[in-house]
C-alpha positions, 0 to 999 in steps of 0.5 A: 041846634036840636035834632030830637033824634035817638042817639046811641053811644059806646066807648070802649075806653069809657063805659059811661061814654062821658067823652062822647056824651059831652061832645053830643050834649048840645045836639038835643038828642035822646041818648042811650049809652051802651056799657059793653060790646054785647049791649051795643050789639043788642041795641044795634040789632034791636033798636032804632037809632038815628045817630050812632057814635062808637069809639074807637071805630074798630069796635064797630068794625069788630061787631060787623065782622062777627055778624057774618053767618060763619061767625054766628055758627061758631058761637056757643048756644049760651052766647046765642041765647045771651045775644037774643035776650039782649036784642029782645030787651033792646027792642022793648026799650029796656022793659024787662016785663015785656021782654020776658013775655016776648021771650016766653020766660018768667021775669025772674028768669030774665033778671037772673040771666041778666045778672049772670051776664053782668057778673060774667062780664065783670069777671072777664074784665078782672082777668083782662090785663089793663093798659100798661100792665106787664104780661108774665108770659 
């Protein structure tokens, strides 16, 4: 069966969402994989998808809870900027030149901001305890 629809995948356990992609392989969809919750939020807010698969469901529930006005007002300016940039990037289909033009910033500035988001996410992942690790507190 081939749908020809746009499919969005996110797995909190597997950044490449390999399990979800394998399960949906026979559907014939154009697939986009989100590697982080921030990317998932941006794709949901800026993209147009026919099907969305998120594993586990609590990841999607958390994003929906954070989208309230109270949650938004509690964010730092840097986090709001990051979310807006990722949303605009998603709405341009990942085209960084168009996204930078839409944001009114230089393409090099956009690349630097995206690079800082990646390095910040990698640093946070290194700090977070892995499954099965023991806390020393």
